[in-house]
SEKE-620889 format. One record per residue (C-alpha): residue number from 0; z, x, y. Coordinates in Angstrom, 2 decimals. Layout:
BEGIN
@n = NUM | w = Z | u = X | v = Y
...
This chain:
BEGIN
@n = 0 | w = -4.35 | u = 2.85 | v = -3.26
@n = 1 | w = -2.25 | u = 1.57 | v = -6.15
@n = 2 | w = 0.83 | u = 3.37 | v = -7.53
@n = 3 | w = -1.05 | u = 4.38 | v = -10.66
@n = 4 | w = -3.63 | u = 6.30 | v = -8.58
@n = 5 | w = -1.23 | u = 8.12 | v = -6.29
@n = 6 | w = -1.72 | u = 11.86 | v = -6.11
@n = 7 | w = 1.45 | u = 12.68 | v = -8.05
@n = 8 | w = 0.57 | u = 10.59 | v = -11.11
@n = 9 | w = 0.12 | u = 12.38 | v = -14.43
@n = 10 | w = -3.67 | u = 12.86 | v = -14.65
@n = 11 | w = -3.64 | u = 12.30 | v = -18.41
@n = 12 | w = -1.62 | u = 9.07 | v = -18.44
@n = 13 | w = -1.78 | u = 7.73 | v = -14.87
@n = 14 | w = 2.03 | u = 7.46 | v = -14.93
@n = 15 | w = 4.21 | u = 8.50 | v = -12.03
@n = 16 | w = 7.90 | u = 9.45 | v = -12.03
@n = 17 | w = 9.42 | u = 10.94 | v = -8.90
@n = 18 | w = 13.03 | u = 12.14 | v = -8.73
@n = 19 | w = 15.10 | u = 12.99 | v = -5.65
@n = 20 | w = 17.07 | u = 16.20 | v = -6.21
@n = 21 | w = 19.37 | u = 16.91 | v = -3.28
@n = 22 | w = 19.75 | u = 20.61 | v = -2.34
@n = 23 | w = 23.29 | u = 20.99 | v = -3.63
@n = 24 | w = 22.03 | u = 20.51 | v = -7.20
@n = 25 | w = 19.44 | u = 23.24 | v = -6.78
@n = 26 | w = 22.22 | u = 25.50 | v = -5.51
@n = 27 | w = 24.61 | u = 24.49 | v = -8.29
@n = 28 | w = 22.32 | u = 24.42 | v = -11.33
@n = 29 | w = 19.65 | u = 26.88 | v = -10.20
@n = 30 | w = 15.92 | u = 26.48 | v = -9.80
@n = 31 | w = 15.14 | u = 27.08 | v = -13.47
@n = 32 | w = 17.74 | u = 24.56 | v = -14.62
@n = 33 | w = 16.42 | u = 21.85 | v = -12.32
@n = 34 | w = 12.80 | u = 22.44 | v = -13.33
@n = 35 | w = 13.73 | u = 22.30 | v = -17.01
@n = 36 | w = 15.46 | u = 18.96 | v = -16.51
@n = 37 | w = 12.58 | u = 17.54 | v = -14.48
@n = 38 | w = 10.26 | u = 18.47 | v = -17.36
@n = 39 | w = 12.72 | u = 16.88 | v = -19.81
@n = 40 | w = 12.47 | u = 13.62 | v = -17.84
@n = 41 | w = 8.67 | u = 13.78 | v = -17.59
@n = 42 | w = 8.75 | u = 13.88 | v = -13.77
@n = 43 | w = 5.49 | u = 14.18 | v = -11.86
@n = 44 | w = 7.04 | u = 14.60 | v = -8.38
@n = 45 | w = 10.25 | u = 15.82 | v = -6.80
@n = 46 | w = 11.83 | u = 15.43 | v = -3.36
@n = 47 | w = 14.62 | u = 17.39 | v = -1.77
@n = 48 | w = 15.93 | u = 17.83 | v = 1.79
@n = 49 | w = 15.92 | u = 20.76 | v = 4.26
@n = 50 | w = 19.63 | u = 21.61 | v = 4.19
@n = 51 | w = 22.10 | u = 23.52 | v = 2.05
@n = 52 | w = 25.66 | u = 22.58 | v = 1.18
@n = 53 | w = 29.01 | u = 24.22 | v = 0.46
@n = 54 | w = 32.31 | u = 22.81 | v = -0.78
@n = 55 | w = 34.85 | u = 22.64 | v = 2.06
@n = 56 | w = 38.26 | u = 21.33 | v = 3.02
@n = 57 | w = 37.34 | u = 21.30 | v = 6.73
@n = 58 | w = 38.47 | u = 18.22 | v = 8.70
@n = 59 | w = 34.86 | u = 17.19 | v = 9.32
@n = 60 | w = 33.79 | u = 17.65 | v = 5.70
@n = 61 | w = 31.94 | u = 14.73 | v = 4.10
@n = 62 | w = 32.21 | u = 13.36 | v = 0.58
@n = 63 | w = 29.72 | u = 13.89 | v = -2.20
@n = 64 | w = 28.83 | u = 11.38 | v = -3.56
@n = 65 | w = 28.54 | u = 9.28 | v = -0.37
@n = 66 | w = 31.32 | u = 6.79 | v = 0.25
@n = 67 | w = 28.95 | u = 4.05 | v = 1.52
@n = 68 | w = 31.15 | u = 2.77 | v = 4.32
@n = 69 | w = 34.23 | u = 2.81 | v = 2.07
@n = 70 | w = 32.84 | u = 0.63 | v = -0.72
@n = 71 | w = 31.28 | u = 3.56 | v = -2.57
@n = 72 | w = 34.55 | u = 5.46 | v = -3.04
@n = 73 | w = 34.45 | u = 4.32 | v = -6.68
@n = 74 | w = 31.33 | u = 6.43 | v = -7.22
@n = 75 | w = 31.62 | u = 9.61 | v = -9.26
@n = 76 | w = 28.82 | u = 12.00 | v = -10.16
@n = 77 | w = 27.39 | u = 12.09 | v = -13.68
@n = 78 | w = 26.56 | u = 15.78 | v = -13.43
@n = 79 | w = 29.18 | u = 18.34 | v = -12.47
@n = 80 | w = 28.55 | u = 19.77 | v = -9.02
@n = 81 | w = 30.12 | u = 23.21 | v = -8.88
@n = 82 | w = 32.37 | u = 21.99 | v = -11.70
@n = 83 | w = 33.46 | u = 18.73 | v = -10.02
@n = 84 | w = 32.43 | u = 15.06 | v = -10.06
@n = 85 | w = 33.40 | u = 14.50 | v = -6.41
@n = 86 | w = 34.12 | u = 16.95 | v = -3.62
@n = 87 | w = 34.33 | u = 17.45 | v = 0.12
@n = 88 | w = 31.48 | u = 19.40 | v = 1.63
@n = 89 | w = 29.69 | u = 20.71 | v = 4.72
@n = 90 | w = 25.99 | u = 21.32 | v = 5.30
@n = 91 | w = 23.71 | u = 23.52 | v = 7.37
@n = 92 | w = 19.94 | u = 23.55 | v = 7.92
@n = 93 | w = 18.07 | u = 25.42 | v = 5.21
@n = 94 | w = 15.54 | u = 26.72 | v = 7.75
@n = 95 | w = 15.50 | u = 28.08 | v = 11.27
@n = 96 | w = 14.55 | u = 25.24 | v = 13.64
@n = 97 | w = 11.96 | u = 26.20 | v = 16.24
@n = 98 | w = 13.71 | u = 25.78 | v = 19.64
@n = 99 | w = 10.39 | u = 25.21 | v = 21.41
@n = 100 | w = 9.86 | u = 21.96 | v = 19.50
@n = 101 | w = 13.10 | u = 20.50 | v = 20.89
@n = 102 | w = 12.79 | u = 21.77 | v = 24.46
@n = 103 | w = 13.94 | u = 19.11 | v = 26.91
@n = 104 | w = 15.10 | u = 16.70 | v = 24.20
@n = 105 | w = 18.48 | u = 14.98 | v = 24.33
@n = 106 | w = 19.04 | u = 15.44 | v = 20.57
@n = 107 | w = 19.28 | u = 18.91 | v = 19.07
@n = 108 | w = 19.04 | u = 20.30 | v = 15.53
@n = 109 | w = 22.13 | u = 21.62 | v = 13.78
@n = 110 | w = 22.79 | u = 25.29 | v = 14.50
@n = 111 | w = 21.88 | u = 27.92 | v = 11.96
@n = 112 | w = 25.03 | u = 29.46 | v = 10.51
@n = 113 | w = 26.20 | u = 31.81 | v = 7.78
@n = 114 | w = 25.49 | u = 29.19 | v = 5.09
@n = 115 | w = 21.88 | u = 28.99 | v = 6.26
@n = 116 | w = 21.54 | u = 32.76 | v = 6.19
@n = 117 | w = 23.16 | u = 33.08 | v = 2.77
@n = 118 | w = 21.50 | u = 30.25 | v = 0.84
@n = 119 | w = 18.88 | u = 28.52 | v = 2.98
@n = 120 | w = 15.84 | u = 30.18 | v = 1.42
@n = 121 | w = 16.51 | u = 28.47 | v = -1.93
@n = 122 | w = 14.79 | u = 25.28 | v = -0.71
@n = 123 | w = 11.46 | u = 26.96 | v = 0.05
@n = 124 | w = 11.65 | u = 28.90 | v = -3.23
@n = 125 | w = 12.34 | u = 25.69 | v = -5.14
@n = 126 | w = 9.44 | u = 23.86 | v = -3.52
@n = 127 | w = 7.07 | u = 26.73 | v = -4.30
@n = 128 | w = 8.23 | u = 26.94 | v = -7.93
@n = 129 | w = 8.05 | u = 23.16 | v = -8.41
@n = 130 | w = 4.53 | u = 23.05 | v = -7.01
@n = 131 | w = 3.47 | u = 25.92 | v = -9.27
@n = 132 | w = 4.88 | u = 23.91 | v = -12.19
@n = 133 | w = 2.47 | u = 21.07 | v = -11.37
@n = 134 | w = 4.84 | u = 18.76 | v = -9.52
@n = 135 | w = 4.08 | u = 17.07 | v = -6.23
@n = 136 | w = 6.72 | u = 18.32 | v = -3.76
@n = 137 | w = 8.25 | u = 16.26 | v = -0.97
@n = 138 | w = 10.97 | u = 16.50 | v = 1.65
@n = 139 | w = 13.24 | u = 13.61 | v = 2.62
@n = 140 | w = 14.84 | u = 13.20 | v = 6.05
@n = 141 | w = 16.53 | u = 10.44 | v = 8.02
@n = 142 | w = 14.31 | u = 8.45 | v = 10.37
@n = 143 | w = 16.90 | u = 7.69 | v = 13.05
@n = 144 | w = 20.08 | u = 9.76 | v = 12.42
@n = 145 | w = 19.91 | u = 13.07 | v = 14.30
@n = 146 | w = 19.95 | u = 15.85 | v = 13.20
@n = 147 | w = 18.28 | u = 14.03 | v = 10.31
@n = 148 | w = 18.95 | u = 16.19 | v = 7.26
@n = 149 | w = 21.53 | u = 13.98 | v = 5.57
@n = 150 | w = 23.11 | u = 10.64 | v = 6.48
@n = 151 | w = 26.77 | u = 11.72 | v = 6.31
@n = 152 | w = 26.29 | u = 14.60 | v = 8.72
@n = 153 | w = 24.69 | u = 12.97 | v = 11.73
@n = 154 | w = 24.60 | u = 10.03 | v = 14.05
@n = 155 | w = 23.40 | u = 8.89 | v = 17.47
@n = 156 | w = 24.97 | u = 9.61 | v = 20.84
@n = 157 | w = 26.84 | u = 6.74 | v = 22.48
@n = 158 | w = 23.83 | u = 5.85 | v = 24.66
@n = 159 | w = 21.60 | u = 5.60 | v = 21.59
@n = 160 | w = 23.84 | u = 3.37 | v = 19.46
@n = 161 | w = 22.32 | u = 0.04 | v = 18.42
@n = 162 | w = 24.24 | u = -2.81 | v = 20.06
@n = 163 | w = 25.21 | u = -6.33 | v = 19.08
@n = 164 | w = 24.27 | u = -9.24 | v = 21.39
@n = 165 | w = 27.74 | u = -9.09 | v = 22.99
@n = 166 | w = 27.26 | u = -5.37 | v = 23.72
@n = 167 | w = 29.54 | u = -4.19 | v = 20.94
@n = 168 | w = 28.87 | u = -1.51 | v = 18.36
@n = 169 | w = 29.54 | u = -1.69 | v = 14.64
@n = 170 | w = 31.99 | u = 0.82 | v = 13.13
@n = 171 | w = 32.22 | u = 2.12 | v = 9.54
@n = 172 | w = 28.57 | u = 1.52 | v = 8.74
@n = 173 | w = 26.90 | u = 2.67 | v = 5.51
@n = 174 | w = 24.05 | u = 3.97 | v = 7.64
@n = 175 | w = 24.39 | u = 5.74 | v = 10.99
@n = 176 | w = 21.05 | u = 4.78 | v = 12.47
@n = 177 | w = 20.47 | u = 4.95 | v = 16.17
@n = 178 | w = 18.47 | u = 2.45 | v = 18.17
@n = 179 | w = 14.81 | u = 2.52 | v = 17.19
@n = 180 | w = 14.05 | u = 1.65 | v = 20.83
@n = 181 | w = 15.68 | u = 4.87 | v = 22.07
@n = 182 | w = 13.13 | u = 7.47 | v = 23.25
@n = 183 | w = 15.66 | u = 10.16 | v = 22.37
@n = 184 | w = 15.81 | u = 9.00 | v = 18.74
@n = 185 | w = 12.03 | u = 8.74 | v = 18.38
@n = 186 | w = 11.31 | u = 12.03 | v = 20.16
@n = 187 | w = 13.81 | u = 13.90 | v = 18.01
@n = 188 | w = 12.46 | u = 12.42 | v = 14.76
@n = 189 | w = 8.94 | u = 13.51 | v = 15.73
@n = 190 | w = 10.12 | u = 17.03 | v = 16.57
@n = 191 | w = 11.96 | u = 17.24 | v = 13.24
@n = 192 | w = 8.83 | u = 16.31 | v = 11.29
@n = 193 | w = 6.76 | u = 18.86 | v = 13.19
@n = 194 | w = 9.45 | u = 21.45 | v = 12.48
@n = 195 | w = 9.72 | u = 20.90 | v = 8.74
@n = 196 | w = 5.92 | u = 20.78 | v = 8.42
@n = 197 | w = 5.93 | u = 24.24 | v = 10.06
@n = 198 | w = 8.81 | u = 25.58 | v = 7.96
@n = 199 | w = 7.60 | u = 24.12 | v = 4.65
@n = 200 | w = 3.78 | u = 24.10 | v = 4.71
@n = 201 | w = 3.63 | u = 23.65 | v = 0.93
@n = 202 | w = 4.99 | u = 20.08 | v = 0.97
@n = 203 | w = 2.70 | u = 17.25 | v = -0.06
@n = 204 | w = 4.68 | u = 14.44 | v = 1.60
@n = 205 | w = 7.61 | u = 13.68 | v = 3.87
@n = 206 | w = 9.84 | u = 10.72 | v = 3.06
@n = 207 | w = 11.68 | u = 9.01 | v = 5.92
@n = 208 | w = 14.71 | u = 6.93 | v = 5.02
@n = 209 | w = 15.77 | u = 3.86 | v = 7.05
@n = 210 | w = 12.89 | u = 3.53 | v = 9.55
@n = 211 | w = 14.45 | u = 0.10 | v = 10.16
@n = 212 | w = 17.83 | u = -1.52 | v = 10.93
@n = 213 | w = 19.61 | u = -1.47 | v = 7.54
@n = 214 | w = 21.27 | u = -4.89 | v = 6.91
@n = 215 | w = 24.29 | u = -3.69 | v = 4.94
@n = 216 | w = 26.65 | u = -5.96 | v = 6.88
@n = 217 | w = 25.97 | u = -9.41 | v = 8.29
@n = 218 | w = 26.71 | u = -8.32 | v = 11.84
@n = 219 | w = 24.00 | u = -5.66 | v = 11.61
@n = 220 | w = 21.43 | u = -8.48 | v = 11.36
@n = 221 | w = 21.94 | u = -8.93 | v = 15.11
@n = 222 | w = 20.90 | u = -5.42 | v = 16.13
@n = 223 | w = 19.55 | u = -4.44 | v = 18.60
@n = 224 | w = 20.62 | u = -5.35 | v = 22.12
@n = 225 | w = 21.15 | u = -1.83 | v = 23.40
@n = 226 | w = 19.92 | u = -1.01 | v = 26.90
@n = 227 | w = 16.93 | u = 0.71 | v = 25.31
@n = 228 | w = 16.12 | u = -2.37 | v = 23.24
@n = 229 | w = 16.57 | u = -4.86 | v = 26.07
@n = 230 | w = 14.21 | u = -2.86 | v = 28.29
@n = 231 | w = 11.66 | u = -2.88 | v = 25.47
@n = 232 | w = 12.11 | u = -6.65 | v = 25.04
@n = 233 | w = 11.45 | u = -7.26 | v = 28.72
@n = 234 | w = 8.42 | u = -4.96 | v = 28.59
@n = 235 | w = 7.00 | u = -7.18 | v = 25.84
@n = 236 | w = 7.66 | u = -10.34 | v = 27.85
@n = 237 | w = 10.25 | u = -11.66 | v = 25.40
@n = 238 | w = 12.79 | u = -14.37 | v = 26.28
@n = 239 | w = 15.81 | u = -12.11 | v = 26.06
@n = 240 | w = 18.34 | u = -14.75 | v = 27.08
@n = 241 | w = 17.26 | u = -17.17 | v = 24.34
@n = 242 | w = 17.31 | u = -14.31 | v = 21.83
@n = 243 | w = 20.80 | u = -13.30 | v = 22.94
@n = 244 | w = 22.10 | u = -16.89 | v = 22.99
@n = 245 | w = 20.82 | u = -17.77 | v = 19.51
@n = 246 | w = 22.08 | u = -14.49 | v = 18.08
@n = 247 | w = 25.52 | u = -14.91 | v = 19.65
@n = 248 | w = 25.81 | u = -18.44 | v = 18.28
@n = 249 | w = 24.89 | u = -17.32 | v = 14.76
@n = 250 | w = 27.08 | u = -14.23 | v = 14.94
@n = 251 | w = 30.06 | u = -16.47 | v = 15.80
@n = 252 | w = 29.22 | u = -19.09 | v = 13.15
@n = 253 | w = 27.28 | u = -17.19 | v = 10.46
@n = 254 | w = 27.83 | u = -19.87 | v = 7.81
@n = 255 | w = 25.06 | u = -21.80 | v = 9.56
@n = 256 | w = 22.55 | u = -19.50 | v = 7.84
@n = 257 | w = 23.48 | u = -21.26 | v = 4.57
@n = 258 | w = 22.62 | u = -24.69 | v = 5.98
@n = 259 | w = 19.67 | u = -23.78 | v = 8.19
@n = 260 | w = 18.14 | u = -20.87 | v = 6.26
@n = 261 | w = 17.75 | u = -17.32 | v = 7.41
@n = 262 | w = 14.85 | u = -17.84 | v = 9.78
@n = 263 | w = 15.39 | u = -21.18 | v = 11.54
@n = 264 | w = 16.60 | u = -20.19 | v = 15.02
@n = 265 | w = 13.72 | u = -19.10 | v = 17.30
@n = 266 | w = 15.78 | u = -16.58 | v = 19.24
@n = 267 | w = 16.91 | u = -14.89 | v = 16.02
@n = 268 | w = 13.42 | u = -14.80 | v = 14.53
@n = 269 | w = 12.14 | u = -13.35 | v = 17.81
@n = 270 | w = 14.66 | u = -10.54 | v = 17.35
@n = 271 | w = 13.39 | u = -9.92 | v = 13.81
@n = 272 | w = 9.78 | u = -9.79 | v = 15.05
@n = 273 | w = 10.90 | u = -7.31 | v = 17.70
@n = 274 | w = 12.49 | u = -5.10 | v = 15.03
@n = 275 | w = 9.20 | u = -5.11 | v = 13.13
@n = 276 | w = 7.50 | u = -3.84 | v = 16.30
@n = 277 | w = 10.04 | u = -1.04 | v = 16.69
@n = 278 | w = 9.78 | u = 0.04 | v = 13.06
@n = 279 | w = 5.97 | u = 0.12 | v = 13.19
@n = 280 | w = 6.00 | u = 2.05 | v = 16.48
@n = 281 | w = 8.41 | u = 4.63 | v = 15.03
@n = 282 | w = 6.21 | u = 5.15 | v = 11.98
@n = 283 | w = 3.11 | u = 5.49 | v = 14.16
@n = 284 | w = 4.85 | u = 8.23 | v = 16.17
@n = 285 | w = 5.98 | u = 10.00 | v = 12.98
@n = 286 | w = 2.50 | u = 9.83 | v = 11.48
@n = 287 | w = 1.07 | u = 11.37 | v = 14.64
@n = 288 | w = 3.66 | u = 14.16 | v = 14.44
@n = 289 | w = 2.68 | u = 15.24 | v = 10.92
@n = 290 | w = -0.38 | u = 17.29 | v = 10.00
@n = 291 | w = -3.03 | u = 15.12 | v = 8.40
@n = 292 | w = -2.72 | u = 16.72 | v = 4.94
@n = 293 | w = 0.98 | u = 15.78 | v = 4.60
@n = 294 | w = 1.53 | u = 12.22 | v = 3.44
@n = 295 | w = 4.13 | u = 10.01 | v = 5.13
@n = 296 | w = 6.31 | u = 7.84 | v = 2.87
@n = 297 | w = 8.57 | u = 5.17 | v = 4.37
@n = 298 | w = 11.58 | u = 3.70 | v = 2.60
@n = 299 | w = 12.19 | u = -0.03 | v = 2.97
@n = 300 | w = 14.52 | u = -2.78 | v = 1.78
@n = 301 | w = 13.05 | u = -5.46 | v = -0.50
@n = 302 | w = 12.59 | u = -9.15 | v = 0.36
@n = 303 | w = 14.25 | u = -10.89 | v = 2.11
@n = 304 | w = 16.38 | u = -8.02 | v = 3.48
@n = 305 | w = 13.29 | u = -6.31 | v = 4.88
@n = 306 | w = 12.73 | u = -9.25 | v = 7.23
@n = 307 | w = 16.24 | u = -8.75 | v = 8.58
@n = 308 | w = 15.76 | u = -4.98 | v = 8.90
@n = 309 | w = 12.29 | u = -4.95 | v = 10.46
@n = 310 | w = 10.59 | u = -3.22 | v = 7.53
@n = 311 | w = 7.33 | u = -5.13 | v = 7.04
@n = 312 | w = 5.32 | u = -3.33 | v = 4.31
@n = 313 | w = 1.97 | u = -4.58 | v = 5.61
@n = 314 | w = 2.64 | u = -3.26 | v = 9.12
@n = 315 | w = 4.25 | u = -0.06 | v = 7.88
@n = 316 | w = 1.17 | u = 0.66 | v = 5.76
@n = 317 | w = -0.91 | u = 1.01 | v = 8.92
@n = 318 | w = 0.89 | u = 4.33 | v = 9.46
@n = 319 | w = 2.59 | u = 5.29 | v = 6.17
@n = 320 | w = 0.69 | u = 6.35 | v = 3.06
@n = 321 | w = 3.24 | u = 4.76 | v = 0.75
@n = 322 | w = 6.17 | u = 2.35 | v = 1.01
@n = 323 | w = 9.12 | u = 3.03 | v = -1.28
@n = 324 | w = 10.80 | u = -0.35 | v = -1.83
@n = 325 | w = 14.42 | u = 0.38 | v = -2.72
@n = 326 | w = 16.03 | u = -1.46 | v = -5.62
@n = 327 | w = 19.41 | u = 0.16 | v = -5.03
@n = 328 | w = 21.18 | u = -2.58 | v = -6.90
@n = 329 | w = 24.77 | u = -1.35 | v = -6.52
@n = 330 | w = 24.37 | u = -2.22 | v = -2.82
@n = 331 | w = 23.25 | u = -5.80 | v = -3.42
@n = 332 | w = 26.65 | u = -7.24 | v = -4.45
@n = 333 | w = 28.34 | u = -5.10 | v = -1.78
@n = 334 | w = 26.11 | u = -6.59 | v = 0.91
@n = 335 | w = 26.47 | u = -10.14 | v = -0.38
@n = 336 | w = 30.26 | u = -9.68 | v = -0.45
@n = 337 | w = 30.21 | u = -8.75 | v = 3.24
@n = 338 | w = 28.04 | u = -11.77 | v = 4.06
@n = 339 | w = 30.33 | u = -14.02 | v = 2.00
@n = 340 | w = 33.44 | u = -12.80 | v = 3.77
@n = 341 | w = 31.81 | u = -13.38 | v = 7.17
@n = 342 | w = 30.78 | u = -16.92 | v = 6.23
@n = 343 | w = 33.92 | u = -18.14 | v = 4.48
@n = 344 | w = 35.59 | u = -19.65 | v = 7.54
@n = 345 | w = 32.90 | u = -22.24 | v = 8.13
@n = 346 | w = 32.51 | u = -23.00 | v = 4.44
@n = 347 | w = 35.93 | u = -24.71 | v = 4.47
@n = 348 | w = 37.36 | u = -22.81 | v = 1.56
@n = 349 | w = 34.23 | u = -22.88 | v = -0.60
@n = 350 | w = 33.02 | u = -19.52 | v = -1.91
@n = 351 | w = 29.41 | u = -19.10 | v = -0.71
@n = 352 | w = 28.73 | u = -16.29 | v = -3.19
@n = 353 | w = 26.40 | u = -18.26 | v = -5.47
@n = 354 | w = 24.52 | u = -19.72 | v = -2.51
@n = 355 | w = 24.00 | u = -16.20 | v = -1.18
@n = 356 | w = 22.75 | u = -15.00 | v = -4.56
@n = 357 | w = 20.17 | u = -17.78 | v = -4.44
@n = 358 | w = 19.28 | u = -17.14 | v = -0.80
@n = 359 | w = 18.69 | u = -13.43 | v = -1.43
@n = 360 | w = 17.31 | u = -13.93 | v = -4.96
@n = 361 | w = 19.41 | u = -11.27 | v = -6.67
@n = 362 | w = 20.31 | u = -13.00 | v = -9.92
@n = 363 | w = 23.51 | u = -11.89 | v = -11.63
@n = 364 | w = 26.88 | u = -13.55 | v = -11.75
@n = 365 | w = 30.61 | u = -12.88 | v = -11.38
@n = 366 | w = 32.62 | u = -11.40 | v = -8.55
@n = 367 | w = 30.71 | u = -9.70 | v = -5.76
@n = 368 | w = 31.84 | u = -6.08 | v = -5.42
@n = 369 | w = 30.55 | u = -2.53 | v = -5.56
@n = 370 | w = 30.12 | u = -1.71 | v = -9.28
@n = 371 | w = 32.35 | u = 0.87 | v = -10.94
@n = 372 | w = 30.56 | u = 3.87 | v = -12.52
@n = 373 | w = 30.67 | u = 2.34 | v = -16.01
@n = 374 | w = 29.86 | u = -1.23 | v = -14.87
@n = 375 | w = 26.35 | u = -2.70 | v = -15.20
@n = 376 | w = 24.96 | u = -3.90 | v = -11.89
@n = 377 | w = 25.25 | u = -7.68 | v = -11.54
@n = 378 | w = 21.58 | u = -8.37 | v = -10.77
@n = 379 | w = 18.81 | u = -10.07 | v = -12.68
@n = 380 | w = 15.78 | u = -8.35 | v = -14.20
@n = 381 | w = 13.46 | u = -11.16 | v = -13.10
@n = 382 | w = 14.77 | u = -10.90 | v = -9.54
@n = 383 | w = 13.90 | u = -7.21 | v = -9.41
@n = 384 | w = 10.40 | u = -7.92 | v = -10.68
@n = 385 | w = 9.91 | u = -10.65 | v = -8.07
@n = 386 | w = 10.92 | u = -8.29 | v = -5.28
@n = 387 | w = 8.39 | u = -5.67 | v = -6.36
@n = 388 | w = 5.71 | u = -8.36 | v = -6.76
@n = 389 | w = 6.44 | u = -9.67 | v = -3.24
@n = 390 | w = 6.06 | u = -6.19 | v = -1.78
@n = 391 | w = 2.82 | u = -5.51 | v = -3.65
@n = 392 | w = 1.44 | u = -8.88 | v = -2.58
@n = 393 | w = 1.38 | u = -7.61 | v = 1.03
@n = 394 | w = -1.43 | u = -5.24 | v = 0.05
@n = 395 | w = 0.62 | u = -2.19 | v = 1.03
@n = 396 | w = 0.76 | u = 0.84 | v = -1.33
@n = 397 | w = 4.15 | u = 0.21 | v = -2.95
@n = 398 | w = 6.29 | u = 2.59 | v = -4.98
@n = 399 | w = 9.35 | u = 0.92 | v = -6.56
@n = 400 | w = 12.46 | u = 3.06 | v = -6.04
@n = 401 | w = 15.39 | u = 2.64 | v = -8.43
@n = 402 | w = 18.87 | u = 4.18 | v = -8.28
@n = 403 | w = 20.38 | u = 6.26 | v = -11.08
@n = 404 | w = 24.02 | u = 5.23 | v = -10.47
@n = 405 | w = 25.63 | u = 3.30 | v = -13.32
@n = 406 | w = 26.02 | u = 3.38 | v = -17.12
@n = 407 | w = 23.12 | u = 4.83 | v = -19.10
@n = 408 | w = 21.81 | u = 1.66 | v = -20.76
@n = 409 | w = 21.88 | u = -0.29 | v = -17.50
@n = 410 | w = 20.23 | u = 2.51 | v = -15.51
@n = 411 | w = 17.51 | u = 2.97 | v = -18.13
@n = 412 | w = 16.79 | u = -0.77 | v = -18.15
@n = 413 | w = 16.63 | u = -1.03 | v = -14.35
@n = 414 | w = 14.36 | u = 1.99 | v = -13.99
@n = 415 | w = 12.09 | u = 0.74 | v = -16.78
@n = 416 | w = 11.90 | u = -2.68 | v = -15.11
@n = 417 | w = 10.82 | u = -1.09 | v = -11.83
@n = 418 | w = 8.41 | u = 1.24 | v = -13.66
@n = 419 | w = 6.61 | u = -1.60 | v = -15.42
@n = 420 | w = 6.57 | u = -3.85 | v = -12.34
@n = 421 | w = 5.18 | u = -0.94 | v = -10.31
@n = 422 | w = 2.23 | u = -0.31 | v = -12.61
@n = 423 | w = 3.76 | u = 2.59 | v = -14.55
@n = 424 | w = 5.15 | u = 4.16 | v = -11.40
@n = 425 | w = 8.71 | u = 4.56 | v = -10.12
@n = 426 | w = 10.79 | u = 6.80 | v = -7.89
@n = 427 | w = 14.36 | u = 7.56 | v = -9.01
@n = 428 | w = 17.01 | u = 8.36 | v = -6.43
@n = 429 | w = 19.76 | u = 10.92 | v = -6.96
@n = 430 | w = 19.53 | u = 13.52 | v = -9.69
@n = 431 | w = 23.33 | u = 13.86 | v = -9.54
@n = 432 | w = 23.71 | u = 10.62 | v = -11.54
@n = 433 | w = 21.12 | u = 11.63 | v = -14.13
@n = 434 | w = 23.21 | u = 12.90 | v = -17.02
@n = 435 | w = 21.30 | u = 14.34 | v = -19.97
@n = 436 | w = 21.25 | u = 10.99 | v = -21.76
@n = 437 | w = 19.54 | u = 9.40 | v = -18.75
@n = 438 | w = 17.06 | u = 12.28 | v = -18.53
@n = 439 | w = 16.19 | u = 11.67 | v = -22.17
@n = 440 | w = 15.74 | u = 7.94 | v = -21.51
@n = 441 | w = 13.31 | u = 8.76 | v = -18.69
@n = 442 | w = 11.44 | u = 11.17 | v = -20.94
@n = 443 | w = 11.09 | u = 8.47 | v = -23.60
@n = 444 | w = 9.81 | u = 6.03 | v = -20.96
@n = 445 | w = 7.15 | u = 8.49 | v = -19.81
@n = 446 | w = 6.05 | u = 9.25 | v = -23.40
@n = 447 | w = 5.85 | u = 5.60 | v = -24.41
@n = 448 | w = 2.43 | u = 4.16 | v = -25.15
@n = 449 | w = 1.37 | u = 1.88 | v = -22.31
């Protein structure tokens, strides 16, 4: 199955444009307003999530837009959300979880509260209206962050945290993934998919984000040596001590990756192979949990990050109907900056930034930092095309996924690059950054003669 023949493509043109619209925008702008803007952009598919949101000054309130481990605090929304471009917020499930599906599980769904009762039904109504308008409708959840509705409002229990080879945990992460080797994490994710398939029978697909170990920081490359993971390693007959020793040596002297390459140490590469096993096993369990008529879509990092995270498109495709390869290019310089800072000590004062750009094939130039809202992303067009080509070369059904954060001209160019490289197919993340000028640029892209 190629992107141009996916079920949500426009039957007249074969073009596909999916857009993720988080629930708060449906609440803020209304169902009619969202559907009008999706039509303006020429969208053929839409995804949302099974929660609802409210502005809040509560101590546990999160930030919208996400702060991305601190680096993303520069982000501001393009569209006003309840009259603001950033706000603190709380969430609640948009549906009533079925307690029987979670009986005996260590992880539990969020409790239904007054926000659920007051506004939760808007998600089902939106999905029904969008489907009636001819759009494919999807739900997006987190693969390994209970309760799974949204990344900022969840996280694993202490026993289910992924661990570094010295037993430590990593604080202030962009993601909050638990250990993919934890039965509690896998069992909960399966129950959640069964639950939303029950609550939202109209959905065509479920998207799972981060069914992998996201490599946002260099130290996260060395996940996972949790008790769950070590037991799974032993069960596979792996040489755990060599894996731990090589990973500890590289974690202490990470600049050696620049001299040796990313995949030279056998203990480290054994860890990466192990992560591929865990990711594939998770997706197999999730596929088994869904009814056969609902497609499963797995998000994944592009090359070479996917080899560090465990997201192998070819293996994922054995269980997922589509792999969304994420070109979220504001994260690329942020990640390289973290790697650079970790490696500087052994580089004897040299800045390894350019070597890292070459190693990860990102293109671009200048200082490595999280881009400001009006700053073009410092990545190369050819590099983005190569990453999509590498994913498609695996034979997996690939959907390029681009991010809408950034100035209009840059966003339009990046989305168009992914669209062309993906065979006239692209998924766009985050409606909240799609101001009207960006919607018009998408509409022009979809109307353009191929």
